[in-house]
C-alpha positions as CSV (number, residue, x, y, z in Angstrom):
1,X,0.0,0.0,0.0
2,X,1.3,3.4,-0.9
3,X,1.7,5.6,2.2
4,X,4.4,8.1,1.1
5,X,5.0,10.2,-2.0
6,X,8.2,11.3,-3.6
7,X,8.5,13.8,-6.4
8,X,11.3,13.3,-8.9
9,X,12.0,16.0,-11.5
10,X,13.1,14.9,-15.0
11,X,12.0,11.4,-14.2
12,X,11.1,10.3,-17.8
13,X,14.7,9.6,-18.8
14,X,18.3,9.1,-17.8
15,X,19.2,9.5,-14.1
16,X,15.7,10.4,-13.1
17,X,14.2,7.4,-14.7
18,X,16.8,5.1,-13.1
19,X,16.1,6.7,-9.7
20,X,12.4,6.0,-10.2
21,X,13.2,2.4,-11.1
22,X,15.3,1.9,-8.0
23,X,12.7,3.6,-5.7
24,X,10.0,1.3,-7.0
25,X,12.1,-1.8,-6.3
26,X,13.2,-0.5,-2.9
27,X,10.0,-0.2,-0.9
28,X,6.3,-0.7,-2.0
29,X,5.1,2.0,0.3
30,X,6.4,4.8,-2.0
31,X,4.2,6.5,-4.6
32,X,6.2,8.3,-7.3
33,X,5.3,11.5,-9.0
34,X,7.2,11.9,-12.2
35,X,7.5,15.6,-12.7
36,X,8.2,16.0,-16.4
37,X,8.0,18.7,-19.1
38,X,6.4,16.2,-21.6
39,X,3.6,14.2,-20.1
40,X,3.5,11.9,-23.1
41,X,7.1,10.9,-22.5
42,X,6.2,10.6,-18.8
43,X,3.4,8.2,-19.6
44,X,5.8,6.1,-21.7
45,X,8.3,6.1,-18.8
46,X,5.5,4.8,-16.5
47,X,4.7,2.0,-18.9
48,X,8.4,1.1,-19.1
49,X,8.7,1.0,-15.3
50,X,5.8,-1.4,-15.1
51,X,4.1,-0.1,-11.9
52,X,1.3,2.2,-13.2
53,X,-0.6,2.0,-9.9
54,X,2.4,3.5,-8.0
55,X,3.2,6.3,-10.4
56,X,1.6,9.6,-11.3
57,X,2.7,11.8,-14.1
58,X,2.4,15.6,-13.6
59,X,3.6,18.3,-16.0
60,X,6.4,20.5,-14.8
61,X,8.5,23.0,-16.9
62,X,11.2,24.3,-14.7
63,X,11.8,27.1,-17.2
64,X,8.5,28.6,-16.2
65,X,7.5,29.9,-12.8
66,X,3.9,29.7,-13.8
67,X,4.3,26.0,-14.6
68,X,6.0,25.4,-11.2
69,X,3.1,27.1,-9.4
70,X,0.6,25.1,-11.4
71,X,2.5,21.8,-10.6
72,X,2.4,22.5,-6.9
73,X,-1.4,23.3,-7.0
74,X,-2.1,20.1,-9.0
75,X,0.0,18.0,-6.7
76,X,-2.0,19.2,-3.7
77,X,-5.2,18.4,-5.4
78,X,-4.2,14.9,-6.6
79,X,-5.3,13.0,-3.5
80,X,-1.9,11.2,-3.2
81,X,-0.2,9.9,-0.1
82,X,1.6,12.5,2.1
83,X,4.7,14.1,0.5
84,X,7.9,12.9,2.2
85,X,10.7,13.5,-0.4
86,X,11.6,15.7,-3.3
87,X,14.4,14.8,-5.7
88,X,15.6,17.8,-7.7
89,X,17.2,16.0,-10.6
90,X,16.3,17.6,-13.9
91,X,19.0,19.5,-15.6
92,X,20.3,20.7,-18.9
93,X,23.3,22.3,-20.6
94,X,22.9,24.9,-23.3
95,X,26.2,25.3,-25.2
96,X,25.1,26.8,-28.5
97,X,24.6,30.4,-27.7
98,X,22.3,32.0,-25.0
99,X,18.7,31.0,-24.4
100,X,16.2,32.4,-21.9
101,X,13.4,30.9,-19.8
102,X,9.8,32.1,-20.1
103,X,10.7,34.5,-17.2
104,X,13.7,36.0,-18.9
105,X,16.4,34.1,-17.0
106,X,19.4,32.5,-18.8
107,X,18.2,28.9,-19.3
108,X,20.9,26.8,-17.8
109,X,20.9,28.8,-14.6
110,X,17.1,29.1,-14.8
111,X,16.3,25.4,-15.1
112,X,19.2,23.9,-13.1
113,X,18.8,26.3,-10.1
114,X,16.0,28.8,-10.2
115,X,13.3,26.3,-11.3
116,X,14.3,23.9,-8.5
117,X,14.5,26.7,-6.0
118,X,11.0,27.7,-6.9
119,X,9.7,24.1,-6.7
120,X,11.2,23.6,-3.2
121,X,9.8,26.8,-1.9
122,X,6.4,25.9,-3.3
123,X,6.4,22.4,-1.7
124,X,8.1,23.1,1.7
125,X,4.8,23.5,3.6
126,X,3.5,20.3,2.0
127,X,6.4,18.1,3.2
128,X,5.4,15.8,6.0
129,X,8.1,15.0,8.6
130,X,10.4,13.1,8.4
131,X,11.2,14.4,4.9
132,X,14.1,14.6,2.6
133,X,15.2,16.9,-0.2
134,X,18.0,15.8,-2.5
135,X,19.5,18.2,-5.0
136,X,21.5,16.7,-7.9
137,X,24.7,18.7,-8.5
138,X,27.9,17.5,-10.3
139,X,31.6,17.0,-9.5
140,X,32.2,19.6,-12.3
141,X,31.3,22.3,-9.7
142,X,34.7,21.7,-8.1
143,X,37.7,23.1,-9.9
144,X,40.0,20.9,-7.7
145,X,38.7,17.9,-9.6
146,X,39.8,17.1,-13.1
147,X,36.6,16.7,-15.0
148,X,37.5,18.2,-18.4
149,X,35.0,21.0,-17.8
150,X,35.8,24.7,-17.2
151,X,35.8,25.9,-13.6
152,X,32.7,27.7,-12.3
153,X,32.7,31.5,-12.4
154,X,30.3,32.8,-9.7
155,X,30.4,36.6,-9.5
156,X,26.8,37.4,-8.6
157,X,23.5,35.5,-9.1
158,X,22.1,38.5,-11.0
159,X,24.9,38.2,-13.5
160,X,24.1,34.5,-14.0
161,X,20.4,35.2,-14.5
162,X,21.0,38.1,-16.9
163,X,24.5,37.6,-18.5
164,X,26.3,40.3,-20.4
165,X,25.5,39.6,-24.0
166,X,28.5,41.7,-25.1
167,X,30.7,38.8,-23.9
168,X,30.9,35.5,-25.9
169,X,28.7,32.8,-24.2
170,X,30.4,29.9,-22.4
171,X,27.7,27.3,-22.1
172,X,29.9,24.7,-20.4
173,X,31.1,27.2,-17.7
174,X,27.5,28.2,-17.2
175,X,26.7,24.6,-16.5
176,X,29.4,24.1,-14.0
177,X,28.5,27.3,-12.3
178,X,24.8,26.2,-12.1
179,X,26.0,23.0,-10.4
180,X,27.9,25.1,-7.8
181,X,24.6,26.9,-7.3
182,X,23.0,23.6,-6.5
183,X,25.4,23.0,-3.7
184,X,25.2,26.5,-2.4
185,X,21.4,26.2,-2.4
186,X,21.4,22.9,-0.6
187,X,23.6,24.2,2.2
188,X,21.7,27.4,2.6
189,X,18.4,25.6,2.7
190,X,19.7,23.2,5.3
191,X,20.8,26.2,7.4
192,X,17.4,27.8,7.1
193,X,15.7,24.5,8.1
194,X,17.9,24.4,11.2
195,X,20.1,21.5,10.1
196,X,17.3,18.9,10.3
197,X,15.7,20.2,13.5
198,X,12.4,20.9,11.5
199,X,12.3,17.3,10.4
200,X,13.6,17.9,6.8
201,X,17.0,16.9,5.7
202,X,18.7,18.4,2.6
203,X,21.7,16.9,0.8
204,X,23.5,17.4,-2.5
205,X,24.4,14.6,-4.8
206,X,27.1,14.0,-7.5
207,X,26.1,11.2,-9.8
208,X,29.5,11.2,-11.5
209,X,30.1,11.3,-15.2
210,X,27.3,9.3,-16.9
211,X,28.0,8.7,-20.6
212,X,24.8,8.2,-22.4
213,X,22.8,10.7,-20.4
214,X,20.9,13.5,-22.1
215,X,23.3,16.3,-21.0
216,X,25.1,16.3,-24.4
217,X,21.9,16.9,-26.5
218,X,23.1,20.5,-27.3
219,X,26.6,19.4,-28.2
220,X,27.9,19.3,-31.8
221,X,27.4,16.2,-33.9
222,X,30.9,15.0,-33.1
223,X,30.5,15.9,-29.4
224,X,27.3,13.9,-29.2
225,X,29.0,10.9,-30.9
226,X,32.0,11.0,-28.5
227,X,29.6,11.3,-25.5
228,X,27.5,8.3,-26.7
229,X,30.2,5.9,-28.0
230,X,33.6,6.9,-26.5
231,X,32.8,8.1,-23.0
232,X,31.2,4.7,-22.0
233,X,34.6,3.2,-22.4
234,X,35.7,5.3,-19.4
235,X,33.5,3.5,-16.9
236,X,36.6,1.7,-15.6
237,X,37.7,5.1,-14.1
238,X,36.6,6.4,-10.7
239,X,33.2,8.1,-10.6
240,X,32.3,7.3,-14.2
241,X,29.0,5.5,-13.9
242,X,26.0,4.1,-15.7
243,X,22.8,6.0,-15.2
244,X,21.4,2.8,-13.6
245,X,24.1,2.6,-10.9
246,X,23.9,6.4,-10.2
247,X,20.1,6.2,-10.2
248,X,20.2,3.6,-7.5
249,X,22.5,5.7,-5.4
250,X,20.3,8.8,-5.8
251,X,17.3,6.7,-4.7
252,X,19.1,5.6,-1.6
253,X,19.8,9.1,-0.6
254,X,16.1,9.9,-1.0
255,X,14.6,7.0,0.9
256,X,17.1,4.6,2.5
257,X,17.0,4.5,6.3
258,X,20.8,4.5,6.6
259,X,20.7,8.2,5.6
260,X,18.1,9.1,8.3
261,X,19.2,12.4,10.0
262,X,22.1,13.0,7.6
263,X,21.8,16.6,6.4
264,X,23.8,19.4,4.9
265,X,26.1,17.0,3.2
266,X,27.5,16.4,-0.2
267,X,27.7,12.9,-1.6
268,X,29.7,11.4,-4.4
269,X,27.4,8.5,-5.0
270,X,26.7,7.3,-1.5
271,X,30.0,8.4,-0.1
272,X,30.0,11.7,1.8
273,X,32.8,14.0,0.8
274,X,33.7,17.7,0.9
275,X,32.4,19.8,-1.9
276,X,34.4,22.7,-3.4
277,X,35.8,25.5,-1.4
278,X,33.4,28.0,-3.0
279,X,30.4,25.9,-2.1
280,X,30.9,26.8,1.6
281,X,31.0,30.5,0.9
282,X,28.1,32.0,3.0
283,X,28.2,35.3,1.1
284,X,27.7,33.6,-2.2
285,X,24.9,31.4,-0.7
286,X,23.1,34.5,0.6
287,X,23.5,36.4,-2.6
288,X,22.1,33.3,-4.5
289,X,19.2,33.0,-2.1
290,X,18.2,36.6,-2.1
291,X,18.5,36.9,-5.9
292,X,16.5,33.7,-6.4
293,X,13.7,35.1,-4.2
294,X,13.6,38.3,-6.2
295,X,13.5,36.4,-9.4
296,X,10.4,34.5,-8.1
297,X,8.7,37.8,-7.2
298,X,9.3,39.3,-10.6
299,X,8.4,36.2,-12.6
300,X,5.5,36.3,-15.0
């Protein structure tokens, strides 16, 4: 019998789909809400997972604050079991120029951070204790690690939301900076929730390099070919994983009892490690939080 609900963003493919698969296998008490931009693909994912009675597909476009608000309202009216977990998984990487969300925010920052910030704010009062929030980041946020990606460049959140178009766009750096924002957000949210004292834990998760995931969809033809056919050969290296193995680890952080009361932490898989030096910068976290709040207030 379903007694608890978990929301997973971007659950129709890749890491989110594999997280859903692992959650369904972990404990029959969980009901899954697949929060997806395309409900047709979400329905296909439910059919693929094979547990239609334990899954609900709801539309969510993280590039639209109106869609985030509508999702939260629909979830409340869906007569589902109490909400106990939110997995902020969806993400993208725009490398070919500069795009903007429906609310005028640069898309990589807007979807990877602002959309999830808005979702969590909308659902906080609906979470029933004990509850968990897991925010998917990336090891690429840490310049001390060799990832092949450019180091993040966090100046101000306002500059990330509305970049200077006189400068050439650097989509890969925007991505790594958005992943730093994910960790800054997780730590600041944990502080504001009194480090678990309110019954809600918050952790950040690095799934590792996952060849075959959808993050390369905006790459060049050659880049997509390398991502699909060459990078899978690197799985013998540390923290290079299949989406299935990383999905199982993400699911564990969301529901496994061994992570009860663990909060304000950063995980590489299921191993707790330190995140980048910048991710502990309280000034950056406060700037990010306050700017994100302002972006929600001014959204269409």
